[in-house]
C-alpha positions in Angstrom: 0.0 0.0 0.0 1.1 3.5 -0.7 0.9 6.0 2.2 0.4 9.7 1.8 1.5 12.0 4.7 0.5 15.5 5.5 2.4 18.4 4.1 3.3 19.3 7.7 5.1 16.1 8.5 6.3 14.7 5.1 9.3 16.9 4.8 10.2 16.8 8.5 13.5 14.9 9.2 14.1 12.9 12.4 16.1 14.5 15.2 19.7 14.0 14.5 20.3 13.5 18.3 17.5 10.9 18.5 19.1 9.1 15.5 22.5 9.1 17.2 20.9 7.5 20.3 20.3 4.4 18.2 24.1 4.0 18.0 24.3 4.3 21.8 22.7 0.9 22.1 26.2 -0.4 21.7 27.5 -0.9 25.2 31.0 0.0 24.1 29.9 3.4 22.8 31.1 6.5 24.8 28.5 9.2 24.4 29.1 12.9 24.4 26.0 13.2 22.2 22.9 13.6 24.4 21.8 16.3 26.8 21.1 13.8 29.5 21.5 14.6 33.1 23.6 12.3 35.2 21.4 9.6 36.8 23.3 9.9 40.0 21.8 13.4 40.3 18.2 12.1 40.4 16.8 12.5 44.0 15.6 8.9 44.0 15.3 8.5 47.7 13.2 11.6 48.1 11.1 10.7 45.1 10.5 7.2 46.5 9.3 8.5 49.8 6.9 10.9 48.2 5.7 8.3 45.7 4.9 5.8 48.4 2.9 8.5 50.3 1.0 9.4 47.1 0.0 5.8 46.5 -1.0 5.3 50.2 -2.9 8.5 50.8 -3.7 10.3 47.4 -3.9 7.5 44.9 -7.2 8.6 43.5 -6.1 12.1 42.8 -2.7 11.0 41.5 -4.1 8.5 39.1 -7.2 10.4 37.9 -7.7 13.0 35.2 -6.6 16.6 36.1 -7.1 20.0 34.7 -5.2 21.1 31.6 -3.5 24.1 33.3 -1.8 21.7 35.7 -2.1 20.5 39.3 -3.2 23.6 41.1 -0.8 23.3 44.0 2.2 22.8 41.7 1.1 25.9 39.6 1.1 28.0 42.8 4.5 26.7 44.0 6.2 27.1 40.6 4.7 30.6 40.0 5.8 31.7 43.5 9.4 30.3 43.0 9.7 32.0 39.6 8.5 35.3 41.1 10.2 35.3 44.5 13.6 33.9 43.4 14.0 35.1 39.9 11.6 38.1 39.5 9.6 36.3 36.7 5.9 37.1 36.4 3.8 40.3 36.4 0.1 40.9 37.2 -0.7 40.2 33.5 1.0 36.8 33.5 -0.1 33.3 34.3 1.9 30.1 34.8 0.9 26.6 33.6 2.5 23.2 33.8 3.4 21.5 30.5 4.8 18.2 29.5 8.4 19.2 29.4 9.9 22.4 28.1 9.6 21.0 24.5 5.9 21.0 24.8 6.0 24.7 25.8 7.9 25.4 22.6 5.6 23.4 20.4 2.4 24.9 21.9 3.7 28.4 21.4 4.5 27.6 17.8 1.0 26.1 17.3 -0.6 29.1 18.8 1.3 31.8 17.1 2.6 30.5 13.8 0.8 30.2 10.5 2.6 28.6 7.5 5.2 30.9 6.1 5.5 33.1 9.2 9.0 34.0 10.2 10.8 32.9 13.4 14.1 34.5 14.2 16.3 32.1 16.0 19.9 31.6 17.2 22.4 30.1 14.7 23.2 27.4 16.0 20.0 26.7 17.8 18.3 23.9 19.9 17.3 21.2 17.4 14.0 20.4 19.3 12.8 24.0 18.8 14.0 24.1 15.1 11.9 20.9 14.4 8.9 22.4 16.2 9.1 25.4 14.0 9.6 23.4 10.8 6.6 21.2 11.7 4.4 24.3 11.4 6.1 25.4 8.1 7.7 28.4 9.7 10.3 30.5 7.8 13.4 30.1 9.9 15.9 33.0 9.9 19.1 32.4 11.7 20.9 35.1 13.7 24.6 34.4 14.5 25.7 33.6 18.0 29.1 34.8 19.4 30.8 34.8 22.8 28.0 37.0 24.2 25.1 35.2 22.7 22.8 36.3 19.8 24.4 39.2 18.0 22.1 42.1 18.4 23.3 44.1 15.3 22.6 41.0 13.2 19.2 40.6 14.9 18.1 44.1 14.1 19.2 43.6 10.5 17.1 40.4 10.3 14.1 42.2 11.9 14.3 45.0 9.2 14.6 42.4 6.5 11.7 40.3 7.8 8.8 42.7 8.8 6.0 40.9 10.6 8.2 38.2 12.2 6.2 36.4 14.9 8.8 35.9 17.6 12.5 35.7 18.4 13.5 32.4 19.9 16.6 32.1 22.1 18.1 30.1 24.9 19.8 33.0 26.7 21.7 31.1 29.5 24.1 28.3 28.8 22.7 28.1 25.3 22.1 24.7 23.6 24.3 23.9 21.7 27.0 26.6 22.2 27.0 26.9 26.0 27.3 30.7 25.8 25.3 33.1 27.9 23.6 36.2 26.5 25.1 39.3 28.3 22.9 41.6 30.3 23.3 44.4 27.9 22.1 42.2 25.0 19.1 40.9 27.1 18.0 44.6 27.6 18.7 45.2 23.9 16.6 42.3 22.7 13.6 43.6 24.8 14.1 47.0 23.1 14.1 45.5 19.7 11.0 43.4 20.4 9.2 46.7 21.2 10.6 48.6 18.3 9.7 45.9 15.8 6.5 44.7 17.6 7.6 41.0 17.9 7.3 38.5 20.7 10.3 36.8 22.5 10.2 33.0 23.3 12.7 32.6 26.1 13.7 28.9 26.6 15.6 28.6 29.9 16.1 25.0 31.0 19.7 25.2 32.1 20.0 28.5 33.9 20.1 27.1 37.5 23.1 24.9 36.5 25.8 27.6 37.0 29.3 26.6 38.0 31.2 29.9 37.5 30.6 33.5 36.6 28.0 36.0 37.7 24.3 35.4 37.6 22.4 37.1 34.8 18.7 37.6 35.2 16.2 36.0 32.8 14.8 38.2 30.1 11.3 37.6 31.4 12.3 39.2 34.7 12.6 42.5 32.8 9.4 42.1 30.8 7.0 45.0 31.7 5.0 44.9 28.5 3.9 41.3 28.1 6.3 40.5 25.2 8.1 37.5 26.6 6.8 33.9 26.7 9.0 32.0 29.3 9.5 28.3 29.1 11.3 26.4 31.9 11.7 22.8 33.0 12.6 20.6 35.9 14.2 18.1 33.6 17.8 19.2 34.2 17.5 19.7 38.0 15.2 16.9 39.1 14.6 14.3 36.3 13.9 14.5 32.6 11.7 11.4 32.5 9.0 13.1 34.5 8.4 15.6 31.6 7.5 18.5 33.9 7.9 21.9 32.5 6.3 25.3 32.8 5.2 28.3 30.8 4.9 31.9 32.2 3.2 34.3 29.8 0.5 36.9 29.5 -2.9 35.5 30.4 -4.3 36.0 26.9 -1.6 33.8 25.4 -1.9 31.2 28.2 -5.6 30.8 27.5 -4.7 29.8 23.9 -1.9 27.5 25.0 -4.4 25.7 27.3 -6.8 25.1 24.4 -3.9 23.8 22.3 -2.7 21.5 25.1 -6.2 20.0 25.5 -5.9 18.9 21.9 -2.4 17.5 22.5 -2.4 15.6 25.7 -5.3 16.8 27.9 -3.0 17.4 30.8 0.5 16.7 32.1 1.2 13.6 34.1 -0.8 14.0 37.3 1.2 11.7 39.4 4.5 13.4 38.7 3.0 16.9 39.1 1.9 16.0 42.6 5.2 14.5 43.3 7.1 17.6 42.2 4.7 19.7 44.3 5.5 17.8 47.4 9.2 17.9 46.6 9.1 21.7 46.3 7.0 22.1 49.4 8.8 19.7 51.8 12.4 19.5 50.6 15.2 21.9 49.8 15.4 22.0 46.0 18.1 24.7 46.0 20.3 22.5 48.2 19.8 19.7 45.7 20.7 21.9 42.7 23.9 22.9 44.5 24.9 19.3 44.7 24.1 18.8 41.0 26.3 21.8 40.2 29.2 20.6 42.3 29.2 17.3 40.3 28.9 18.9 36.9 31.6 21.5 37.7 34.0 18.6 38.2 32.9 17.0 34.9 33.1 20.2 32.9 36.6 20.9 34.2 37.6 17.3 33.6 36.5 17.5 30.0 38.2 20.8 29.4 41.5 19.5 30.8 41.2 16.4 28.6 40.5 18.6 25.6 43.6 20.7 26.4 45.7 17.6 26.5 44.5 16.0 23.3 43.1 18.8 21.1 45.1 21.9 21.8 46.2 23.7 18.7 43.9 21.6 16.5 40.5 23.1 17.3 38.8 25.8 19.4 36.3 25.6 22.1 34.5 27.7 24.7 34.5 27.5 28.4 30.9 27.5 29.5 29.9 29.0 32.9 27.2 26.4 33.3 24.8 24.1 31.5 25.7 20.7 29.9 27.6 21.4 26.8 31.0 22.5 25.3 31.0 23.8 21.7 34.0 23.0 19.6 34.9 24.2 16.2 37.4 22.7 13.6 39.6 24.9 11.4 38.1 26.5 8.4 37.3 24.1 5.6 36.7 21.1 7.9 33.3 19.5 8.5 32.1 18.7 12.1 29.9 16.0 10.6 32.8 14.1 9.1 34.7 14.2 12.4 31.6 12.8 14.1 31.4 9.9 11.6 35.0 9.0 12.3 34.4 9.2 16.0 31.4 7.0 15.8 33.3 4.4 13.9 35.7 4.4 16.9 33.0 4.1 19.5 32.7 7.8 20.5 29.5 9.7 19.8 29.0 13.5 19.5 26.5 15.7 17.6 27.7 17.6 14.5 27.0 21.3 14.4 25.0 21.0 11.2 22.2 19.5 13.2 21.7 22.9 15.0 21.5 25.0 11.9 18.3 26.8 10.8 19.3 25.9 7.3 19.1 22.1 7.1 21.6 22.1 4.2 24.3 24.1 6.0 27.7 22.7 6.7 29.2 23.5 10.1 32.8 23.1 11.5 31.2 22.7 14.9 30.5 19.8 17.3 28.5 19.7 20.5 30.0 17.8 23.4 28.0 16.8 26.5 29.9 16.3 29.8 27.1 15.6 32.2 26.4 12.0 31.4 29.8 10.3 30.8 31.9 9.2 33.7 35.3 10.8 34.3 37.0 7.7 32.9 34.8 7.8 29.7 35.6 11.5 29.3 39.4 10.7 29.4 39.0 7.8 27.0 36.6 9.5 24.6 38.5 12.7 24.2 41.8 10.7 23.6 40.0 8.8 20.8 38.6 12.1 19.5 42.1 13.5 19.4 43.3 10.6 17.3 40.3 10.9 14.9 40.9 14.6 14.6 44.7 14.1 13.8 43.7 11.6 11.1 41.1 13.9 9.6 43.3 17.0 9.6 46.0 15.1 7.7 
């Protein structure tokens, strides 16, 4: 039988990262490819106690349908934490719970984008967001990222060239994949540009609590006095990704449309895990847990940077991220990060080529994204040494 697929999905390619995961089924493969948190950071003892209590005393509520906006107590706690700790949320905003940050991105796209509408995004950018935009046939316009994040002069040029753009998408803190952080001056500037060109901002901020060095920079949403910023966050990187618990804080009028779109998508987020996270926030010290997570990842980041210095110095360039989960590396001009990734995979080391993060799917990139949160210190040493040998062969 011949199958005919919708225009929206027929041209959509599978996530390069998800495809790489298939290679990770090989137990000998060392992975720098995913964005997975380290399993040893999951607060399993706490979660087990909370889960047992939920099954014993609140099983009916935990296993029943819930409201689309999210478990009410969790909504209250999340909104209060965003407001009190980070200054996020104004009187015109509301906060809802979504099925991971990815759903917040996809619902925003569904609500705001018609086919052919323009989205301005970082270049390189988070592949999950790019594919969400592509699935709604958006026109993707990349804006270069440098050491201070999205380049604001380039952004203004793209805004002038693309009147009527729907929103600017960016991961301002420990950006995926580059690891860079948008400076405070540029955060203020992107807000100014959003007002001047009447465009929304979609701020994706899943990593910002994972800071290992450098000074704190406030979220863009904390400076939003005119209702132009849609803020997407997640507990995936600080508690557990498998729960799929995220949040969106945005003007109430936008939230009302997101709720309708979510009803069509999954009715509501997992009720059991929403209740579990609510109790964790209410009865345990999440900030103390995050400090422990950061202490572990700081060691892993520094260990990978030291290994790269030993095996890759003088052959490639890379950044030193202040937080997050990724190091971005670039090969000399004329060399392709995808080719190096192929050589590494053949030698049992996986990474993600920079081309996977380009708004232009046909672009060639000298970059690679390396994840340091999941592999062990021993795997980092072995994997970077193998990477160095592969790079030597490729450069020759």
